ZAMARGU-4260 file (C-alpha; in steps of 0.2 Angstrom, whole numbers, plus 5000, padded with zeros to 4 digits):
<rodrens>
0) 4999/5000/4999 | 5006/5017/4995 | 4998/5033/5000 | 5003/5048/4992 | 4999/5066/5000
5) 5006/5081/4989 | 5004/5100/4998 | 4990/5107/4992 | 4990/5128/4988 | 4990/5140/5004
10) 4992/5125/5014 | 5005/5126/5029 | 5013/5109/5034 | 5004/5106/5051 | 4989/5103/5040
15) 4999/5094/5027 | 5003/5083/5041 | 4986/5081/5050 | 4979/5075/5034 | 4992/5062/5032
20) 4988/5057/5050 | 4970/5054/5045 | 4975/5046/5028 | 4987/5034/5037 | 4974/5028/5050
25) 4961/5026/5040 | 4969/5016/5027 | 4973/5003/5041 | 4992/5006/5036 | 4998/5008/5054
30) 4987/4993/5062 | 4994/4980/5050 | 5012/4988/5054 | 5010/4986/5071 | 5003/4968/5069
35) 5018/4962/5058 | 5029/4972/5073 | 5029/4957/5086 | 5025/4942/5074 | 5034/4926/5081
40) 5043/4913/5070 | 5036/4897/5067 | 5047/4885/5078 | 5052/4870/5069 | 5047/4852/5072
45) 5060/4846/5082 | 5061/4858/5095 | 5043/4856/5095 | 5045/4836/5099 | 5062/4842/5112
50) 5050/4851/5121 | 5036/4843/5121 | 5048/4828/5128 | 5054/4840/5141 | 5036/4845/5147
55) 5033/4826/5151 | 5050/4822/5158 | 5044/4836/5170 | 5026/4833/5174 | 5032/4814/5178
60) 5045/4822/5188 | 5035/4832/5199 | 5021/4818/5201 | 5035/4807/5208 | 5037/4820/5221
65) 5018/4823/5226 | 5019/4803/5226 | 5032/4805/5239 | 5026/4818/5249 | 5009/4809/5251
70) 5020/4793/5257
</rodrens>
C-alpha cells in the first residue's frame, strides 16, 4: 500500500501532516505494521518435539515428588 499526500496550495505543513496522519489511520497501514512488529517465527518440528518431551519429563518428575510427599 502506498499513500501519496501532496501539499495543497496555501496549505501549511502542520495541516498537511494532519491530513497525512488521518489518511494513514483510515487506510489501516498503521494497524498492519503494528501487527507485523511482534510476529513470532514458527518453531521447527524438532524443537517442538524436544519441548514436548521435556514437558512430559518434568510432569512425571513432579508427580513422583507429590507421591513421595503423600506416602
